[in-house]
N, C-alpha and C positions, 0 to 999 in steps of 0.2 A: 172460256170453257169450251165452245165449240171448236176453237182452233186447236186445243190440247187435244180432244178427241180426235180431230182430223189427223194430227200427227201420230198419235198412237196407232190409229188405224193404218196408216202410210208404213209405219213400222212393222206392223203384223204382215200386211201383204208383201212387203219388201222382203221380209225374212222368207216367206213362203216362196216367192219367186227365185231366191237364191237357191233354197234347198231342194224344191221340187221342180224338175225339168224333163224334157223328153230325152230319151236315151241317145236317140239317133235324130240327125237333124232331117234326113230325107223322109218322105212318106212310105217307102218301102217296109212292110212288116218283117220283123225278125223272128224266125220261128226257132225254137230249141227243143231238143229231144231229152227226155227224162232218161238217165242212165242209171240211177240208184233204184233201189227196190220200190221206194215211194218218196214223195215230197209233200208236205203239209202246206196248205194254202191259208194264210191268215185273212181277216176282214180287214186289217190296216196295216200301215208299215211299222210294225213293232211287236216284239214278242208277247206283249200283254193282250194283243187283240185275240179274240176267239178263233179257233180253226173252222173254216168254213168247208173245205173240201180236201181230199187226198188224190193226188195225181200218181198213178202207178207207172211202173217202168215200161219203156217203150212208147208212151204218150208223148205228145207234142204241145207246147204252149206258145203263145205269141206274146212278146214283150211290148208293153204299152208305155209305161213310164218308170223312170228310175228316181227315187227319193232317198237321200243319203245312202244307207247301205241296204236298201229294199228295193224289189223290182215288183212292179205291178204287171200281171200276166194274164192272159186269156186261155183257157184249156179248149179241147176240141168241142167240147159240149157248151161252149160260150159261158162257163163259169169264170169269174173274175176274182182274183184274190191277190195276196202279196207273199212273196217269199225272200228270205234273206240272202244276201250276196254270198254268204258261206256256202250255199248249195250250187254255186257256179261250177264246182269241181264236180258235181254229179249231173251236170248237163253237157250237152254237145251240140255243135251247129254244122250241119252237112257232114257229118261224120267226124268232125275235129273236136276233140276235147276242148273246154274252156278253161282258162286259168283266172283267178281271183284277181281282180283289179285293184292295185293299191297305189297310194301316192307317197312319193318321197320328197326329201328335201329339194331334190333336182327338179321335180315337177314344180314346186313353189318358186324355184329360181327361174324357170322358163314360163311361168304363167303369163297370161295375158291381161287378164282382169281380177280384180279382187274388190269384193264388197262386203259391208257389214253393217251392224247396228251397234250402238254403244250408249251407256248411260254413265252419269257423273255429277260432279258439282260444278257449278258456274257462279262463283262468288256467293255461295250460300243458297242458290237456287238450283232446284231439280234440272238436270240438263239431258235431253234425248237428242241423239245424233244419228243419221244414217249417211253413208258414204259410198262412193264408187271411185275405183283407182284403175289406172291404165299403166302397164309396165312399158317404160322406155327402154331398159336394160336390166340385167341383174342387180344393179346398184341404184338405178333412178327409176322413180315412177311418179305419175301426177294424179292428184285427187280432186274431185269436187265432193262437197258436202253441204247437207242442210240440217240445221238444229234448232231446237226450241228449248229456251230456259223459262222455267215457271217458278217466279220469285214471289214473296209476299207483298212487294212494292210494286214491281213491274214485271211484265213478260217480255222476252225477247226472241225475235226470229233472225238467225244466222245463216248466211249464204256465203261459202268460202271455196277458195282454190288453194292447193298447196302442192309444192314440189317437195318429195320425200327422197332422202339418200340413206341408203343401207350399206355402210361400208363394209360389213362383214356378212355377206349373205349366205355364208357357208356355216355358220354357227346354227346351233339348235335353237338357242334363244337369241332372236336377232334384234340388236339395238338399232335405232334409226334416229334421224334428225330431220326437221322440215320447216321450211319458211313459206310464207304465202300472205293472202290478204283477202278481203272480201267486205261485206256490208253487214250491218246490224241495225234492225228495226226494233226500237224500243217503245212499249206501250204501258205508261203508267196506269196503276189501277184507280187512282184519284180521279174523281170528277171536278176537281177544281178548274178555274178557267185557265190557271197558268201551267196546268199539268198537259203537256202537249206531247203527241207522238214524235219520235225523232228518229231519223235516219243518218248513220255515221259509218265512216269508213274504218276498216279494221286492218291492222298489221300484226301478222302472227309468227311466232318461233315456237316450235314443238321438240319434244325429246320423247322417245317411247320405246317399248318392247314388243315383239311378236313372238308367240311360241307355238310351234306346229304340233296341235293337240293329236289329230289322227286324221287319215285320209286327206280330204282338202279343206280342214277346218283349222282355224287360228284362234288363238287367245291374244288379244291386244290391249295394252295399258298405255296410257298417254298423259303427259302433262304438257299443257299449252299456256304460253304467256302472250297476251294480246294487248296492244296498245290501240285504244279507241280515240281516232282524230276527230274531235268535236269542233263545233263553231263557237264554244265557250271559251273562257279564259283558259281553262285547264283542261289537258287531255286525261283520260281515264286509263287506269291499268286494271287489266281483268286476268285471273288466273282460273283455268279449267283443269279439272282431274276427270278422267274418263277410264272406263273399263268395258269391254264388249268382245264379241265374237264376229269372225268373218269367214268367208269362203273365197277360195281361189278357183279359177277356171280359165 
């Protein structure tokens, strides 16, 4: 139970690390000038958060953090709030108008990293997975992943590496195939003497689809066939179905 809670917490933190990040890598503050009649600041990064303050035309704000399509800013009176990226057209920097930043399929093809979280079925067990990928070319990428399978008979921890090929990266729905390997640690629930923890080697083959939802967000679905190489008489075959979200950057 403790390990499952730990993994869920890791998934939560990982997703927030992916989504929330500094807008600029250096420490120099970025000051933007309000060009519209006024802009409303919300208490959080979403339209459902209450409006805390209104900034009038001619005032300046300092950008602190970018999260999805929202910017966290501080005004000249040190009030802190969030504004939507759609307001970028109503801002300027050093007299230059800003344009709204959008991500295209070309941005995805030229990405450096991709990371995400997935959930699925691991031979009848609930399966949670986080991964991080590095792009080698528009067609090839490498991934490392960690997963947890929570079953009625046993729990398993999986650590894997995989080489991914996307032969048609120009499509809106991008198919891919992958091959790789890893290790699986299995912990039976039974307390009987012959129920021992096991560590075995995995060999994997996967097929899947990626769909560009919006901005730098992807929807991903995957089927994976794994061969578990055991020290017993027979090797085991495992099938995994997963669905999840990822971001590229």
